[in-house]
C-alpha positions in Angstrom: 7.5 16.9 -16.1 6.7 20.1 -14.1 3.3 21.7 -13.4 2.5 25.0 -11.8 3.4 25.5 -8.1 0.7 25.2 -5.5 -0.1 26.3 -1.9 2.3 25.6 0.9 1.9 22.7 3.4 0.4 23.3 6.8 -0.1 21.8 10.3 -3.6 20.5 10.9 -5.3 19.2 14.0 -6.1 15.5 14.3 -9.0 13.7 16.1 -7.6 10.4 17.4 -6.0 11.2 20.8 -6.9 11.6 24.5 -5.4 13.2 27.6 -3.7 11.2 30.3 -3.8 11.9 34.0 -0.1 12.6 34.1 -0.5 15.5 31.6 0.7 13.6 28.5 -1.5 13.2 25.4 -1.8 9.7 23.9 -2.1 9.4 20.1 -4.7 6.7 19.3 -4.2 6.5 15.6 -2.2 3.3 15.7 -1.4 0.5 18.1 1.9 2.2 19.1 -0.1 4.6 21.3 2.6 7.2 21.6 2.3 9.3 24.8 3.6 12.8 24.2 4.5 15.8 26.2 4.6 19.3 24.8 6.8 19.5 21.7 7.3 15.8 21.4 6.6 13.7 18.2 5.5 10.2 17.9 7.7 7.4 16.4 6.2 8.3 13.0 7.7 11.7 13.5 4.9 13.5 11.6 2.3 13.5 14.3 3.2 15.8 17.2 1.9 17.4 20.3 1.2 21.1 19.9 -0.4 22.6 22.9 -3.4 20.6 24.0 -3.7 18.5 20.9 -2.0 16.1 18.4 -1.4 17.7 15.0 -0.3 16.4 11.6 2.8 18.3 10.5 3.0 17.2 6.9 -0.4 18.1 5.5 -0.1 19.3 1.8 3.6 18.4 1.5 5.1 15.4 -0.2 8.5 13.6 -0.7 7.7 13.5 -4.4 5.1 12.6 -7.1 5.4 10.2 -10.0 3.1 8.4 -12.5 3.5 4.7 -12.1 1.8 1.6 -13.6 -0.9 0.4 -11.1 0.7 -3.0 -11.2 3.7 -1.5 -9.3 1.7 -1.0 -6.1 1.2 -4.0 -6.7 -2.4 -4.3 -7.8 -3.1 -6.8 -10.5 -6.9 -6.9 -10.4 -7.6 -3.2 -10.2 -7.8 -1.2 -13.5 -4.9 -3.2 -15.2 -2.6 -1.3 -17.4 -3.6 2.2 -16.2 -1.4 5.0 -14.8 -1.6 6.0 -11.2 -0.4 9.3 -9.7 1.7 8.2 -6.7 3.0 10.2 -3.8 4.1 9.9 -0.2 5.2 12.2 2.6 7.8 11.3 5.3 8.0 9.0 8.4 6.4 5.7 9.3 4.7 4.1 12.3 6.7 0.9 12.0 10.5 0.5 12.2 11.3 -2.3 9.8 15.0 -3.1 9.7 14.8 -4.1 6.1 12.8 -1.1 4.8 13.1 -0.7 1.1 12.0 3.0 1.2 14.0 3.9 4.3 15.2 7.2 2.8 11.6 8.4 3.0 10.0 6.4 5.8 12.9 7.0 8.2 13.5 10.6 7.2 12.9 13.6 9.4 10.1 15.4 7.5 12.1 18.5 6.3 14.8 16.2 4.9 12.6 15.0 2.1 9.4 17.1 1.8 10.4 19.0 -1.3 7.1 19.1 -3.1 3.7 20.5 -2.1 0.1 20.3 -3.3 -3.4 20.7 -2.0 -5.8 17.8 -2.4 -7.7 19.7 -5.1 -4.4 20.3 -7.1 -3.5 16.6 -6.9 -6.9 15.6 -8.2 -6.7 18.2 -11.0 -3.2 17.1 -12.1 -4.2 13.4 -12.0 -7.3 14.3 -14.2 -5.3 16.4 -16.6 -2.6 13.6 -17.0 -5.1 10.8 -17.6 -4.5 8.9 -14.3 -7.4 6.7 -13.4 -6.3 6.7 -9.7 -4.1 8.3 -7.1 -2.0 6.2 -4.8 -0.8 7.0 -1.3 2.5 5.1 -1.2 6.3 5.2 -0.7 5.5 5.6 3.1 2.5 4.5 5.0 -0.6 6.8 4.5 -2.0 5.8 7.9 0.3 8.4 9.4 -0.9 11.2 7.1 -4.5 10.0 7.1 -6.1 13.5 7.2 -4.3 14.5 4.1 -5.0 11.2 2.3 -8.7 11.4 3.2 -9.0 14.9 1.7 -7.1 13.9 -1.4 -9.4 10.9 -1.9 -12.4 13.1 -1.6 -11.1 15.6 -4.1 -10.3 12.7 -6.5 -13.7 11.2 -6.2 -15.3 14.5 -7.2 -13.4 14.1 -10.6 -14.2 10.3 -10.9 -10.6 9.3 -10.0 -10.1 6.4 -7.6 -8.1 6.4 -4.4 -5.5 3.7 -3.6 -3.5 3.0 -0.4 -0.4 1.0 0.0 -0.3 0.3 3.7 1.0 -2.0 6.4 -2.4 -1.8 8.0 -1.0 -0.8 11.4 -4.0 1.2 12.6 -6.6 1.1 15.4 -10.3 0.3 14.7 -12.0 3.7 14.9 -9.6 5.6 12.5 -9.5 2.4 10.4 -13.2 2.8 9.6 -12.7 6.4 8.6 -9.6 5.7 6.5 -11.0 2.8 4.5 -14.3 4.6 3.9 -12.3 7.0 1.6 -10.6 4.2 -0.4 -11.4 2.3 -3.5 -8.4 -0.2 -3.4 -5.6 -1.1 -1.0 -2.6 -3.3 -1.0 -1.9 -4.3 2.6 1.6 -5.5 3.5 1.4 -8.7 5.5 5.1 -8.6 6.5 5.2 -12.1 8.1 3.1 -14.5 10.0 4.6 -14.5 13.5 4.5 -12.2 16.4 8.3 -12.7 16.8 8.9 -11.4 13.2 6.9 -8.3 13.7 8.5 -7.6 17.1 12.1 -8.3 16.1 12.2 -6.8 12.6 9.4 -4.3 12.6 9.0 -3.1 16.2 5.3 -3.9 15.9 2.7 -6.6 16.4 1.0 -9.0 14.1 -2.6 -9.1 15.4 -3.5 -5.5 14.5 -2.5 -6.1 10.9 -4.6 -9.3 10.7 -7.5 -7.4 12.1 -7.1 -4.7 9.4 -6.9 -7.3 6.6 -10.1 -9.1 7.9 -11.9 -5.8 8.3 -11.0 -4.4 4.9 -11.8 -7.7 3.1 -15.1 -8.6 4.8 -16.6 -5.3 6.0 -15.8 -2.8 3.3 -16.2 -2.5 -0.5 -12.5 -1.7 -0.9 -10.7 -3.9 -3.4 -7.8 -5.5 -1.4 -4.6 -7.3 -2.4 -1.9 -8.5 -0.1 1.9 -8.5 -0.3 4.6 -10.4 1.6 8.2 -9.5 1.0 10.0 -12.9 1.5 13.3 -12.4 3.4 15.7 -15.3 3.5 15.9 -16.9 6.9 13.3 -14.5 8.4 9.8 -15.3 7.1 10.3 -17.7 4.1 10.1 -21.1 5.7 7.4 -23.5 4.5 5.6 -23.7 7.8 5.1 -20.0 8.1 3.9 -19.6 4.5 1.6 -22.6 5.0 0.1 -21.1 8.1 -0.2 -17.6 6.5 -1.9 -18.7 3.4 -4.2 -21.1 5.2 -5.3 -18.1 7.4 -6.0 -16.0 4.4 -8.2 -18.6 2.8 -10.1 -19.3 6.1 -10.5 -15.6 7.1 -10.9 -13.6 3.9 -11.5 -16.2 1.2 -9.6 -17.6 -1.8 -10.1 -14.7 -4.1 -7.8 -12.2 -2.4 -4.7 -11.8 -4.6 -1.4 -12.4 -2.8 1.9 -11.1 -4.0 5.2 -12.7 -2.9 8.0 -10.3 -3.7 11.8 -10.5 -3.6 13.9 -8.9 -0.9 17.1 -7.0 -1.7 19.6 -6.0 1.0 18.8 -2.6 2.3 18.8 -0.3 5.4 19.9 -2.4 8.4 19.8 -5.8 6.7 22.6 -5.3 4.2 24.2 -8.7 5.1 21.0 -10.7 4.3 21.2 -12.1 0.7 18.5 -11.4 -1.9 15.6 -13.7 -2.2 16.2 -16.5 -4.7 13.5 -16.7 -7.4 12.9 -20.3 -6.6 11.8 -19.3 -3.0 9.1 -17.1 -4.5 7.9 -19.9 -6.9 7.9 -22.4 -4.0 5.9 -20.0 -1.8 3.4 -19.5 -4.7 3.0 -23.3 -5.0 2.2 -23.6 -1.3 -0.4 -20.8 -1.5 -2.1 -22.3 -4.5 -2.2 -25.7 -2.9 -3.9 -24.2 0.1 -6.7 -22.8 -2.0 -5.6 -19.3 -3.0 -6.6 -18.7 -6.6 -4.5 -15.7 -7.5 -0.9 -15.8 -6.3 1.9 -13.7 -7.9 5.6 -13.2 -7.7 7.3 -9.8 -7.9 10.7 -8.1 -8.2 11.8 -11.0 -10.4 11.5 -12.0 -14.0 8.7 -14.6 -13.9 6.0 -14.4 -16.6 4.2 -17.5 -15.2 4.1 -16.1 -11.7 2.8 -12.7 -12.9 0.1 -13.9 -15.2 -3.6 -14.1 -14.1 -5.3 -17.4 -15.1 -8.9 -18.5 -14.8 -9.3 -20.7 -11.7 -12.1 -22.6 -13.4 -10.7 -23.4 -16.9 -7.0 -22.4 -16.7 -7.2 -19.9 -19.6 -4.9 -16.9 -19.5 -6.9 -13.9 -18.4 -4.2 -11.3 -18.1 -0.7 -12.1 -19.4 2.1 -10.0 -17.9 5.9 -9.6 -18.2 6.8 -7.4 -15.3 4.4 -4.4 -15.5 3.6 -4.9 -19.2 0.3 -6.5 -20.2 0.9 -9.0 -23.0 -2.5 -10.6 -23.3 -6.1 -9.9 -22.4 -8.6 -12.7 -22.0 -11.6 -10.9 -20.3 -14.8 -9.8 -21.9 -16.4 -6.4 -21.4 -17.8 -7.5 -18.0 -14.6 -8.9 -16.5 -15.4 -12.5 -17.3 -13.2 -15.2 -18.9 -13.8 -15.3 -22.6 -13.2 -19.0 -22.6 -15.7 -20.2 -20.0 -17.5 -17.1 -18.7 -16.2 -17.2 -15.1 -16.0 -13.8 -13.5 -12.6 -12.6 -12.3 -12.8 -10.8 -9.0 -11.5 -7.3 -9.1 -12.2 -3.9 -10.7 -12.0 -3.9 -14.5 -12.9 -1.8 -17.4 -13.9 -3.1 -20.9 -10.3 -2.7 -22.1 -7.0 -2.6 -20.3 -4.8 0.5 -20.2 -1.7 0.8 -22.2 0.6 2.7 -19.8 3.1 -0.2 -19.6 6.1 0.0 -17.3 6.8 3.7 -17.5 7.6 5.8 -14.4 7.3 9.6 -14.9 8.5 11.8 -12.0 6.5 15.0 -11.4 7.0 18.3 -9.6 3.8 19.9 -8.4 5.6 22.8 -6.6 8.6 23.6 -4.5 8.7 24.2 -0.8 10.3 27.7 -0.1 
């Protein structure tokens, strides 16, 4: 599908930085705190020093657009069955050795930024194509926060919701600004040890936990969590037990958790795919620890992808992959069998978008 071209991308100034005594400028957006001299870029590659400031170099430019099912983000309790206009840019502020989108997140910006659109144009296209939300995804929107914020504002003017798929690697002040623009987020909790984050992601665990706790307890954003289970890296029973216990104790039992299957990619090509039984076993641990809504992904598992009422056990949302096969909620998001409310954001009826993915071109960079 192709729509009319739009304005070109641009470089825009950012706010979260400060000057150091040695003449460098420190970017304060994320816990990496890159310290830059003139002409240097941060590890994310898209935030750079230009003169006496830090700028975002990818505003208005994207690695591509597509209409996806919202369940692909994954979000199972947010407008089920509806289409979401998805896009990303380039770069990332983590360095995961197993990155499943490495061609985008590890790309130099001009390698992949082949499409362009203003925030207003994105909102217009989403509206015209019947998308109920727009998702910042494929790479982490934290690093293009200024663009994401403006897109979210433009979408809200048209009654369209804003969704972020993020690793949550952001510092407190910009985090408040970022989440103030969002309606929903899936936060990637990559593992539950500092050693995992340091060795496989070149990052730290605590800032991610802080983001999860902040988003779930201090904002109105609907939050779901995802953990990609990697054989031999973060899939042992003790780590899953500690992680799911932490989630229940710190953000409550109603936050949906998705365990998804790893496939060999990027710099972990020798690691085998995640066995489906590993996902099912992790789900059992999480449910036993008190989480009420635990899902499996990237595998065929109707039981692990179906939403059931924690009170009476009735099927509330039946799924096979991204397809909704059954709807057991009333017009107010309550179980039709017992009246228990299902946490999330629901409309009177589910969407019927199904599992389709429709690539879009909003314009071409000269």
